[in-house]
C-alpha positions in Angstrom: 0.7 6.7 20.1 0.6 9.8 17.9 1.2 9.5 14.0 3.4 12.1 13.0 4.8 13.5 9.6 8.0 11.8 10.5 6.3 8.5 10.6 4.8 9.0 7.2 8.2 10.1 5.6 9.7 7.2 7.2 7.0 4.9 5.9 7.3 6.1 2.5 11.3 5.8 2.5 10.9 2.1 3.9 8.4 1.5 1.0 10.9 2.6 -1.5 13.6 0.7 -0.2 11.6 -2.5 0.0 10.3 -2.0 -3.5 13.9 -1.6 -4.8 15.0 -4.7 -3.1 12.0 -6.7 -4.3 11.6 -5.0 -7.9 12.8 -7.9 -9.8 10.5 -10.3 -7.6 7.6 -8.2 -8.2 8.2 -8.0 -11.9 8.6 -11.8 -12.1 5.2 -12.1 -10.5 3.7 -9.7 -13.0 5.0 -11.5 -16.1 2.9 -14.5 -16.3 -0.5 -12.8 -15.4 0.1 -9.1 -16.1 2.2 -6.6 -18.0 5.4 -7.5 -16.5 6.3 -4.1 -15.3 4.8 -3.7 -11.8 8.3 -3.7 -10.1 9.6 -1.1 -12.4 6.6 1.1 -12.0 6.5 0.7 -8.3 10.2 1.7 -8.1 9.8 4.7 -10.4 6.8 6.0 -8.4 8.0 5.7 -5.0 11.6 6.9 -5.7 10.0 10.0 -7.2 7.8 10.5 -4.1 10.8 9.9 -1.7 12.5 12.6 -3.7 9.5 15.0 -3.4 9.3 14.5 0.5 13.0 15.3 0.6 12.7 18.7 -1.0 9.2 20.0 0.1 7.8 20.9 3.6 4.3 20.1 4.7 2.2 21.4 7.6 0.3 18.3 8.6 0.1 14.6 8.0 -2.9 15.0 5.6 -1.1 17.6 3.4 1.9 14.9 3.2 -0.3 12.2 2.5 -1.9 14.1 -0.3 1.3 15.0 -1.8 2.2 11.2 -1.9 -1.2 10.6 -3.5 -0.7 12.8 -6.3 2.9 11.7 -6.9 2.1 8.1 -6.8 -0.9 8.6 -9.2 1.2 10.4 -11.7 4.4 8.4 -11.5 3.4 4.9 -11.0 2.2 3.3 -14.2 -0.5 0.7 -14.8 -3.5 0.2 -12.5 -1.4 0.3 -9.3 -0.7 4.1 -9.7 -4.5 5.2 -9.5 -5.3 2.5 -6.7 -2.5 3.3 -4.4 -2.9 7.0 -5.1 -6.5 6.7 -4.2 -5.5 4.9 -0.9 -3.3 8.0 0.1 -5.6 10.5 -1.1 -8.6 8.8 0.9 -6.3 8.8 4.0 -5.4 12.4 3.5 -9.0 13.4 3.2 -10.1 11.7 6.4 -7.2 13.3 8.3 -7.9 16.8 6.8 -7.6 19.5 9.3 -6.2 17.3 12.1 -2.9 18.7 13.7 -2.7 15.6 16.1 -3.3 12.1 14.4 -4.0 9.3 16.9 -3.7 5.4 16.1 -7.5 5.4 16.1 -7.7 8.1 13.3 -5.0 6.5 11.5 -6.8 3.1 11.3 -9.9 4.8 10.4 -7.9 6.6 7.5 -6.9 3.2 6.4 -10.5 2.1 6.4 -11.2 4.9 4.1 -8.4 3.8 1.8 -10.0 0.5 1.4 -13.1 1.8 0.6 -11.8 4.1 -2.0 -9.7 1.4 -3.6 -12.7 -0.9 -3.6 -14.7 1.8 -5.5 -11.8 3.0 -7.9 -11.2 -0.6 -8.9 -14.7 -1.9 -8.7 -13.5 -5.0 -6.7 -14.1 -6.8 -3.7 -12.1 -9.3 -1.6 -11.6 -12.7 -3.5 -11.0 -11.3 -6.9 -7.1 -11.6 -6.7 -6.1 -8.0 -6.1 -4.2 -5.6 -3.8 -7.7 -5.6 -1.9 -7.2 -9.1 -0.7 -4.2 -7.9 1.4 -5.6 -4.2 2.4 -9.1 -5.6 3.5 -8.0 -8.2 6.1 -5.0 -6.2 7.4 -7.4 -3.2 8.1 -9.9 -5.6 9.4 -7.4 -6.9 12.0 -6.4 -3.5 12.9 -10.1 -2.5 13.4 -10.4 -5.7 15.7 -7.1 -4.9 17.8 -7.8 -1.0 17.9 -4.0 -0.5 17.7 -1.0 -1.2 15.8 0.9 -4.5 16.6 3.7 -5.0 14.0 3.8 -8.6 14.3 0.1 -8.9 13.7 0.2 -6.8 10.7 3.1 -8.5 8.9 1.6 -11.9 9.7 -1.9 -11.0 8.5 -0.5 -9.2 5.3 1.8 -12.2 4.5 -1.1 -14.7 4.8 -3.3 -12.6 2.9 -0.7 -12.3 0.1 0.0 -16.0 -0.1 -3.8 -16.8 -0.4 -3.9 -15.0 -3.7 -1.8 -17.8 -5.1 -5.0 -20.1 -5.0 -7.5 -17.5 -6.5 -8.7 -17.4 -10.0 -8.6 -13.7 -11.0 -11.7 -11.9 -12.0 -10.5 -8.5 -12.1 -7.6 -6.5 -13.9 -5.2 -7.9 -16.6 -4.9 -11.3 -14.8 -8.6 -12.0 -15.2 -8.0 -12.6 -19.0 -6.2 -15.9 -17.8 -9.0 -17.0 -15.5 -8.2 -20.3 -14.2 -4.8 -20.3 -15.6 -3.9 -17.3 -13.0 -4.3 -19.8 -10.1 -0.7 -20.8 -8.8 0.4 -17.1 -9.1 0.5 -14.5 -6.2 -1.1 -11.5 -7.3 1.6 -8.7 -7.9 -0.4 -6.0 -6.3 -0.9 -8.2 -3.3 2.9 -8.6 -3.2 3.5 -5.0 -3.3 0.7 -4.3 -0.6 2.3 -6.8 1.7 5.5 -4.5 1.2 3.6 -1.4 2.2 2.2 -2.8 5.3 5.5 -4.5 6.5 7.1 -1.1 5.9 4.3 0.5 8.0 4.7 -2.1 10.6 8.4 -1.6 11.1 8.0 2.3 10.9 5.5 2.3 13.8 7.4 -0.5 15.8 10.6 1.8 15.5 8.5 4.7 16.5 10.9 7.0 14.3 12.8 6.9 11.0 16.1 5.0 11.4 17.8 6.2 8.3 19.9 8.7 9.9 
């Protein structure tokens, strides 16, 4: 399967829709162990990114992802903006110059996203961050060598839920240490939404927004 600019646009639209639907949920997760604004920040950033994609044309998947990266970095507040922006930017850089993007190339781009996020956030798996979702999902994609929607969603959901049992050692939640146990990480929750949106986009094969 070829990953096209239409897939990317659909993916961002779906992320925005799901973030809007879950804004209160994400904010509620962020209140006990964060700044309490994750849902608001994510909605603002991805709505701005959707608006940008509606009004600007792009030649390649790479150029579109780069534009998404810059928008997310500038519009999503808190730690999430730089981290998600880094993910899209690393994907863009990996795919730079490619006129045709295969599944394999896109999985490799997601691998680069994880590398970039780990470096930017100075974090690894097991520290109660969004990496606890990104890393296992990408590992599953590497193993399968292809996108299987149900597997992506299941892996992301299980990874998100596991963060409830982790004591935070990075970010704002790390101030709460053992008291952070019992709460799902907000970044892990929004990461689940991002991969759920990706799975649905690739399963449908085209954006169903009309």
